[in-house]
Each structure stands twice: as structure tokens, then as C-alpha cells.
N, C-alpha and C positions, 0 to 999 in steps of 0.2 A: 566576983568579977575579976577578970584577968587583965593585967596591964603589963607593959614592958617595964623592965627594971629601969631605974633612973639612968639616963644617958649622960656621959661625960660631954664636955664641950667639943672634944675631938670627934667623938662618935656622932654628935649632932651635925657637925660640919661635914663629915664623911657621908652621912646619909643624905644631907641636903645636896651635896655635889652629885651623889648617885641619882637622886631623884631628878635632878636637872639635866644631867649629861650622859647617863648610861645609855648605850644603844638598845638595850632590851627594855621594851615597854613594861614587861612584867616585873623586872627588877626595880624599875623606877616606881611602879605602883607599890611594891612591898616596902621599899625604903620610905615612901611617903606615909604608908600605913603605920610604920613604926614611929615616925615623927608625930603622927596624929595621936597615937597611943600615949606617947611621952607627954603630950599636951593635955591628956586627960579624956580624950574621946573614948567612948565605949566600943567594944567589939562590934556591937550592933550598928552603931553610927558609921564606923569605918567600913563595915560590910555594905551598908547602904550606899556610901559614896562610890564604891567600886563595883557594886552589883555582884557581889560574891557572898557566899555563906559566912556566917560568923565563925564556923568551924575552920574555914580556909584562913581567916585572919588569925585565929588562935594558932594555927599551924605555922604561920609566918613568925609569930612571936616565939614559939617554941624553937623553931629552927634558928632564929637569931640568938636565943639564949644558948643553944647547944653548939652552933657552928659559926656564929658571927656573920660577917658579910657573905661568906660562901653559902650560908644557909638561905640567902635571898635569891640565889640563882636557881634555875630550873633543873632540879634533880641531877646536878653535876656529878655527885658521887655515884649515883645509880648508873649514869651513862658511862662513866669510867669503868665501873665494875662490869657492865655489860660488854664493853669493848674488850676488856681483858679476858672475859670468859670466851668470847668469840675467837680471839686470837689463840687461846689455849686449846680450844676444840679443833681449830684448824691445824695446829701443830700435832695434836694427838692423832687426827685423821691421817695426816701425811706420814707420821711415824709408823702408824699401823700398816699403811700401804707399802712402806719400804721393808717391812719385816717379811721374809719369805715364809710361805706356808709349808708345813711339813706334811 
């Protein structure tokens, strides 16, 4: 069975504040899921509360362990990388157009 590692008082307070006040519903849901895991709720029970798969809940816990709070946001890293790639491809296209053909 998978559980979140024990949370410090500061982490509990941060996740509680995130659950109550964050503008993203999904970030609030994930923060609450971590708090429930910390209280001993199983992945299956947390998944039932939010009507998601237990694999989704396991992913929340893994992302928390690897990235902390940032891991609770929706694919922030992937979106940044995608924007960076788009910007680079635009630069490459404009650079190719400016090179005269021989």
C-alpha cells in the first residue's frame, strides 16, 4: 500500500491553505488528497472521494515526493517545455527564411 511520507507541521499547514484558498480546483483536490493520505486514508478511499482512479492518486503522491508543491499543479513543467519548444521552432523557421538560397 502506498502512503505519503510523514508531513511536517509546515507542510500540513501549507497543504491546508492550498486546499482552502488555491484558485485551481484540481490543485485544491490534490492537496486534500495528500492530507487524507497523511491521515491514513488508502488510495482507494481517496480515489472514491474524488471519483478518480487510484492510479491518479498514486501519481499525486509520486509528484509530491519528487517535486513538492509544484508537483500538484497541472503539468506545469510540460507546459513550460512545450512553450519553449514552440518559441525555438519559431526562431528556427524565421532564421531559415532569412538565409538566402544559393
